[in-house]
C-alpha positions, 0 to 999 in steps of 0.5 A, a space after each residue: 189282811 193285805 199288807 201293807 196297803 196304805 201306810 200312815 205315820 203317827 207322830 212328827 218327831 225325829 224317829 217318825 221323820 226317819 221312818 217316813 223317809 224309809 217307807 217312802 222309798 218303797 210306797 208311792 204315798 203315805 198318810 202322816 198324822 202330826 198333832 200341830 197344824 202349824 208344823 204341818 203348814 211349815 212342812 208343806 211350805 219348806 218341803 221338810 220337817 221344820 223341827 226334826 231332821 230338817 236336812 231330809 227333803 220330802 216330796 210333799 205331793 206324796 204325803 197326805 198330812 192331817 192333824 186329825 188322827 181319826 181321819 188318818 186312821 180311816 184312810 190307812 191300812 198299816 199304822 206306824 206309831 212313832 210317838 214318845 211313849 209318855 204321850 201314846 195314851 193321850 193320842 189314842 184317847 182321840 180315837 173315834 174310829 176302830 182299829 179293827 182290820 188295821 195292822 199296827 207297827 210300833 216304833 215306840 221305844 218305851 212303856 205306856 206309863 201308868 199302865 206299866 205295859 209294853 205297847 203291844 200288850 197295851 194295844 191288845 188289852 185295851 183295843 183288842 188288836 190281835 198279836 198277829 196284827 202287830 209288829 215292833 221295830 227296833 235298832 240299832 238304828 239312830 234316826 240321824 244316821 238314817 237321814 245321812 243314809 249311813 248303813 243301818 239295821 232294824 229288826 222287826 218282831 211279830 208273832 206272824 213271821 210272814 207279816 214280819 217279812 212284809 214289814 221288813 220289806 216295807 222298811 228296807 232299802 239300799 242303806 237299811 237292812 231289816 231282819 225278822 224275829 218272833 220275840 216281840 216282848 223281848 224286843 220291846 223290853 230290850 228297847 226300854 232297858 237299853 235307854 236306862 243303861 244309856 243314862 247310866 253310861 252318860 252319868 258315868 261319863 259326866 262323872 269322868 269314869 273312864 272307858 275301862 269302867 264303861 266296858 264293865 258297866 255295859 257287859 254287866 248291863 247286857 247280863 242284867 238285860 238277859 236276866 230280865 228278858 229270860 224272866 219276863 219273856 222266856 224263849 230261846 234268844 241270842 242276847 248278842 244279836 244286834 237288836 239286843 246288845 247292838 242296840 244297847 251299845 249304840 245307845 250307850 256310846 253314840 253322840 246321837 243318843 239323847 239318853 246318854 246326853 241326859 245322863 251326862 248332864 246328870 253326872 255333871 250335876 244338873 238336876 233332872 228338871 234342868 237337864 230335861 229343859 236344857 235338852 228340849 227333847 224327851 229322853 225315854 229312859 227317864 220314864 222307862 226307869 220308873 216303869 221298869 222298876 215298878 214292873 220288876 218289883 211287881 211281877 218279875 223280881 229280877 236282880 237289877 242293880 244298874 236299874 235300881 241305881 239309876 232309879 235311886 238317882 233320878 227318882 229318889 234324888 240320892 247323891 249321884 257319885 255315891 250311888 255309882 261308886 256303890 254300883 261300881 263295887 258290885 260290878 265284875 
């Protein structure tokens, strides 16, 4: 397999736009799938994404846009999936062309709902994509800071480290440093759980818990994350590496974190539905909380008090302050 060949971006949101900006620093042109034809028309007219990261200008002559997923996949060798995890199956149901021979990069930070699988597991089981033909990309890296060309970091996970290096080269430029790792499952699970912990941090912010408590919460979240990764994907890893704790911290503390924002609204007394409507953006951690709770109960049985607390708040509608106070008494 020659990498990267012709590259496709699958998705039209904030992170997809940031990834497209990165890729276009290293290839002449890309194919770009967006579901809505009106968004494509506005993008072509304005020279920028009309809804997300609208400050980023693109040379549209270097982009082939299409709302036909099969058309984009047929034209491309490397597919970068950057859709919200709750909608991945919905997009893939449109597939009428084979993924055989394609290299797939998942920049999706979520679990495939109903299936309760990480994205690479789902693609392998459902579409027979080999492990060495898949990579995952994770932070710490906010799309908004990529747009501002602030120094950022990514880690590319792939069982084939030569392919991981090729993906890292595809994404690297003067303000983006990409490293590699063989820990595909660990990176994917970490990217899901850090969103859950960011909601926890946001809830505590909304409740006016201070920095002292937030520090204890995050140190316990790192320990909880490590316990889960050790059970779910046992291998030698350094949990303090940027792709694990680094991504956890930036998602829990940054003003760009939609999961933190969502949690803050819950802490201030918003209902889940009202918070989702007010944000008008998807907080992946809301869906990730349910999926990870079910995955842990069904398969791994790890002690995860923070995950359990957030699940009780979001899904069992238990009183926010009393659940967090109970959690606070368990943390050390």
